[in-house]
C-alpha positions in Angstrom: -4.9 -14.3 39.8 -7.6 -13.5 42.1 -7.2 -9.5 41.3 -7.5 -10.0 37.9 -4.1 -10.2 36.3 -3.3 -11.9 33.5 0.6 -12.8 32.8 0.2 -10.6 29.6 -1.4 -7.6 31.5 0.9 -7.7 34.1 3.8 -7.5 32.0 2.3 -4.4 30.2 1.7 -3.0 33.7 5.2 -3.1 34.7 6.4 -2.0 31.0 3.8 1.2 31.4 5.0 2.1 34.9 8.9 2.2 33.7 7.7 3.8 30.6 9.3 1.2 28.1 8.7 2.1 24.7 6.0 4.5 25.2 6.7 6.8 22.2 7.6 5.7 18.9 11.2 6.2 17.8 12.2 9.2 16.0 11.7 9.7 12.5 14.3 8.4 9.8 15.6 11.2 7.7 14.4 11.4 4.2 16.5 14.7 3.2 18.5 13.1 0.4 15.3 11.7 -1.3 13.6 14.8 -2.5 14.7 15.6 -6.3 16.2 18.7 -7.1 14.3 22.2 -7.6 15.0 22.3 -11.3 14.0 18.8 -12.3 10.5 18.7 -13.7 9.9 15.4 -13.7 6.9 15.4 -11.1 4.8 17.1 -13.8 4.9 13.5 -15.6 3.6 11.9 -12.5 0.7 9.5 -12.8 -2.8 11.0 -12.3 -5.5 9.6 -9.9 -7.3 6.2 -11.1 -10.4 7.1 -13.3 -9.2 10.5 -14.1 -9.5 9.2 -17.7 -6.0 10.8 -18.7 -2.7 9.8 -19.2 0.6 12.1 -18.5 2.4 13.0 -21.5 4.7 10.3 -23.0 3.3 7.5 -20.9 4.2 4.1 -22.0 3.1 1.7 -19.3 0.0 0.7 -17.6 0.2 -0.5 -13.8 -2.6 -2.9 -13.5 -3.8 -3.2 -9.6 -6.7 -5.3 -8.5 -8.3 -2.9 -6.3 -10.1 -4.7 -3.5 -13.4 -2.3 -3.4 -13.1 -0.9 -7.6 -11.8 -3.7 -9.3 -9.1 -3.5 -11.9 -7.6 -0.3 -11.9 -5.1 1.1 -14.5 -2.3 3.7 -13.7 -0.2 5.1 -16.4 3.4 5.8 -16.2 6.5 5.6 -17.8 9.4 2.6 -18.3 12.2 4.7 -18.0 11.0 5.8 -14.4 9.9 2.4 -13.2 12.7 0.8 -14.2 15.4 3.0 -12.9 13.7 2.9 -9.5 13.1 -0.5 -9.0 15.4 -3.7 -10.4 12.8 -5.8 -10.0 10.4 -3.6 -12.4 13.5 -3.4 -14.8 13.6 -7.1 -15.4 9.9 -7.3 -15.5 9.5 -4.6 -18.2 13.0 -5.4 -20.1 12.2 -7.0 -23.5 8.5 -7.1 -23.0 6.7 -6.4 -26.5 3.9 -3.6 -26.7 0.3 -4.6 -25.6 -2.5 -4.8 -28.3 -4.0 -1.4 -27.1 -0.7 0.8 -28.2 -2.5 1.6 -31.3 -5.2 3.8 -29.2 -2.5 6.3 -27.8 0.2 5.8 -30.8 2.6 5.4 -28.2 4.0 1.9 -27.8 2.4 0.8 -24.4 3.6 -1.8 -22.0 1.9 -3.6 -19.2 3.2 -4.3 -15.2 0.9 -6.0 -13.2 0.9 -5.7 -9.4 0.2 -8.8 -7.6 -3.2 -8.7 -5.4 -1.2 -10.8 -2.7 1.1 -7.7 -2.4 -1.1 -4.7 -3.1 -4.8 -4.7 -3.6 -5.7 -0.8 -3.3 -4.9 1.7 -6.0 -4.5 4.4 -3.6 -1.2 2.6 -2.3 0.1 1.9 -5.7 -0.5 5.8 -6.8 1.3 7.0 -3.9 4.4 4.6 -4.5 4.6 5.7 -8.1 4.1 9.1 -7.3 6.9 9.0 -5.2 9.3 7.9 -7.8 9.2 11.3 -9.8 9.3 13.5 -6.8 11.0 11.9 -4.3 8.5 13.3 -1.7 5.3 11.7 -0.5 2.4 13.9 -1.4 -1.1 13.7 -0.1 -1.9 10.2 1.7 -5.3 9.1 2.3 -4.4 6.1 4.4 -2.1 7.5 7.0 -4.4 6.0 9.8 -4.9 2.9 8.1 -2.0 0.3 9.1 -3.0 -2.4 7.0 -2.5 -0.4 3.8 0.6 0.9 5.3 1.8 -2.9 5.5 1.0 -2.8 1.7 3.1 -0.1 1.2 6.1 -1.7 2.9 5.6 -5.0 1.4 5.7 -3.3 -2.4 8.8 -1.1 -1.2 10.4 -4.5 -0.1 9.7 -6.9 -2.6 9.8 -4.3 -5.8 13.2 -2.8 -4.0 11.6 0.3 -4.2 13.6 3.3 -2.8 14.7 2.9 1.0 13.3 6.5 1.7 9.6 5.6 1.0 9.8 2.4 2.9 11.3 4.6 5.7 8.3 7.0 5.6 5.7 4.1 5.5 7.6 2.6 8.3 7.5 5.7 10.3 3.9 6.3 9.5 2.9 2.8 10.6 4.4 2.8 13.8 2.6 6.3 14.7 -0.6 4.6 13.7 -0.3 1.6 16.2 -1.7 3.4 18.9 -5.2 3.2 17.5 -7.0 -0.1 18.6 -8.4 -0.6 15.0 -5.3 -1.2 13.9 -4.4 -4.3 16.1 -4.0 -6.7 13.7 -0.7 -5.3 12.3 1.8 -5.5 15.1 2.2 -9.2 14.8 2.8 -9.1 11.2 5.4 -6.4 11.6 7.2 -8.3 14.1 7.4 -11.2 12.0 8.5 -9.4 8.9 10.5 -7.0 11.0 14.0 -7.9 9.4 12.4 -7.7 5.6 11.5 -4.3 6.8 14.6 -3.2 8.5 13.2 -2.3 11.8 15.7 -1.2 14.3 16.1 -2.7 18.2 13.8 0.2 19.3 11.2 0.0 16.8 10.7 -3.7 17.4 10.6 -2.6 21.0 7.7 -0.3 20.4 5.6 -2.5 18.1 5.9 -5.3 21.0 4.7 -3.1 23.5 1.7 -2.2 21.2 1.1 -5.8 20.7 0.7 -6.5 24.5 -1.5 -3.4 24.7 -3.9 -4.7 21.9 -3.6 -8.4 22.1 -6.8 -9.1 23.4 -8.4 -7.1 20.5 -6.0 -8.9 17.9 -7.0 -12.1 19.4 -10.6 -11.3 19.0 -9.9 -10.2 15.0 -8.5 -13.6 14.7 -11.4 -15.4 16.3 -13.8 -13.5 13.9 -11.8 -14.4 11.0 -11.8 -18.0 12.1 -15.7 -17.9 12.8 -16.4 -16.3 9.3 -14.2 -18.9 7.6 -16.1 -21.8 9.1 -19.4 -20.2 8.0 
């Protein structure tokens, strides 16, 4: 109108005045995910990519097509991966050792993550380490919602523990107040049922979509322009 209001900005204004979904919902409970203190499985968790070492008794290489580093291999244990994911259990069951098994003396198997699902080694490493401890250690991408979306999709499609999905969702929701994450709310809403978003979580994401709608649309215009050129 003449005052400069658009339909979306008017809706956002009224929601802001009434303080609708101003704050992210409370964090989900992850208390039951931590492994018992007597369990020493954490000592066998995969080392960082590029460390040049593998944990004792490691018998599977998880291959990640990292968007920046190229092909990265993370070393883990079949029994842990299979016990934590029915999808990975099916992928590893009946698989024959790879040709490189003789280098370590231990039969070595392989598990490849589809690049469309995960193209960041840090995301894959965090997910793998969680399976050994039940807690999330250091995370280098807490403020990067697109990478948190990769973790959410890994949890959903690979049937990883629900506690890891809940952690990723909580952190992703709290990252949406940053303008650089404007591309994420539409994807979160489209996949809300897959990720198990509650009604109040969907409401919060919708508010962030309204808040950053122009920034989200601008990124879409930039992608379309880059495709044409």
